[in-house]
C-alpha positions as CSV (number, residue, x, y, z in Angstrom):
1,M,-21.5,25.8,15.8
2,S,-22.4,24.5,12.4
3,A,-21.0,21.4,10.7
4,E,-19.1,23.7,8.3
5,D,-17.6,25.7,11.2
6,L,-16.5,22.5,12.9
7,E,-14.9,21.2,9.7
8,K,-13.1,24.5,9.2
9,Y,-11.8,24.3,12.8
10,E,-10.6,20.8,12.4
11,T,-8.9,21.6,9.1
12,E,-7.1,24.5,10.7
13,M,-6.0,22.3,13.7
14,E,-4.6,19.7,11.4
15,L,-2.7,22.3,9.4
16,Q,-1.3,23.8,12.7
17,L,-0.2,20.3,13.8
18,Y,1.5,19.6,10.5
19,R,3.4,22.8,10.7
20,E,4.5,22.0,14.2
21,Y,5.6,18.5,13.0
22,R,7.6,20.0,10.2
23,D,9.3,22.3,12.7
24,V,10.3,19.6,15.2
25,V,10.9,16.5,13.1
26,G,14.6,17.4,12.6
27,L,15.2,17.2,16.4
28,F,14.3,13.5,16.6
29,T,15.9,10.2,15.5
30,Y,13.0,7.8,15.5
31,V,9.4,7.6,14.4
32,V,7.2,5.2,16.3
33,E,3.8,4.3,15.1
34,T,1.3,2.4,17.2
35,E,-2.3,1.6,16.6
36,R,-3.5,4.8,18.2
37,R,-0.6,7.3,18.0
38,F,2.4,8.6,16.1
39,Y,5.5,9.7,18.0
40,L,8.8,11.3,17.4
41,T,11.6,10.4,19.9
42,N,15.3,10.1,20.4
43,T,15.0,7.2,22.8
44,V,12.8,4.1,22.2
45,D,12.8,0.7,23.7
46,L,10.6,-2.0,22.2
47,Q,10.1,-5.3,24.1
48,V,8.2,-8.2,22.8
49,R,6.4,-10.0,25.6
50,A,4.6,-13.4,25.6
51,L,1.7,-14.5,27.7
52,E,1.3,-18.1,28.9
53,G,-1.3,-18.8,26.3
54,G,1.1,-17.9,23.5
55,E,-0.2,-14.5,22.8
56,V,2.4,-11.8,22.1
57,Y,2.2,-8.2,23.0
58,F,4.5,-5.2,22.7
59,E,5.8,-2.8,25.4
60,V,7.3,0.4,24.1
61,T,8.9,3.0,26.3
62,M,10.1,6.4,25.0
63,Q,11.5,9.5,26.7
64,D,11.2,13.1,25.6
65,A,8.8,12.4,22.8
66,W,6.5,14.5,20.6
67,V,3.1,13.0,19.9
68,W,0.9,13.7,16.9
69,D,-2.4,14.5,18.5
70,M,-4.3,17.6,17.5
71,Y,-6.5,17.5,20.6
72,R,-3.6,17.4,23.0
73,P,-2.7,20.9,24.4
74,A,1.0,19.9,25.0
75,R,2.5,17.5,22.5
76,F,5.9,17.2,24.1
77,V,5.8,14.3,26.6
78,K,8.6,13.4,29.1
79,N,7.9,9.7,29.4
80,V,5.6,7.4,27.3
81,R,4.8,3.7,27.9
82,V,2.6,1.9,25.4
83,V,1.4,-1.7,25.9
84,T,-0.4,-3.1,22.9
85,F,-1.4,-6.4,21.1
86,H,-1.2,-4.5,17.8
87,D,1.7,-3.9,15.5
88,V,4.3,-1.3,16.4
89,N,6.5,0.3,13.8
90,V,9.8,1.9,14.7
91,E,11.8,3.7,12.0
92,E,15.1,5.6,12.2
93,L,14.7,8.9,10.4
94,A,17.2,9.7,7.7
95,K,19.5,12.6,8.5
96,P,20.9,14.6,5.6
97,D,24.7,14.3,5.3
98,L,25.0,18.0,4.5
99,Q,23.0,20.7,6.2
100,L,23.3,24.2,4.8
101,P,23.1,27.1,7.3
102,N,19.9,29.2,7.4
């Protein structure tokens, strides 16, 4: 496989992932960003934990999430638990007040 073929494959995978994201984003309430992943979920629990030395870490749990990862064969995940010393961003997605039927 040439470098050009690999680049074309990765571009197609990213486009396919974006299309899937666009199709499912309306099903979820929250976006959760960690250092390594991007999730969509309806249930998120973020706990700030402290170690004895004063270091702080985050524990995030989610149920029924969708994960942005083009190398993952199944992007819907039943339970997710993330433990990290890095920042975690949780945002509530805006829902349009009026939705027109298809």
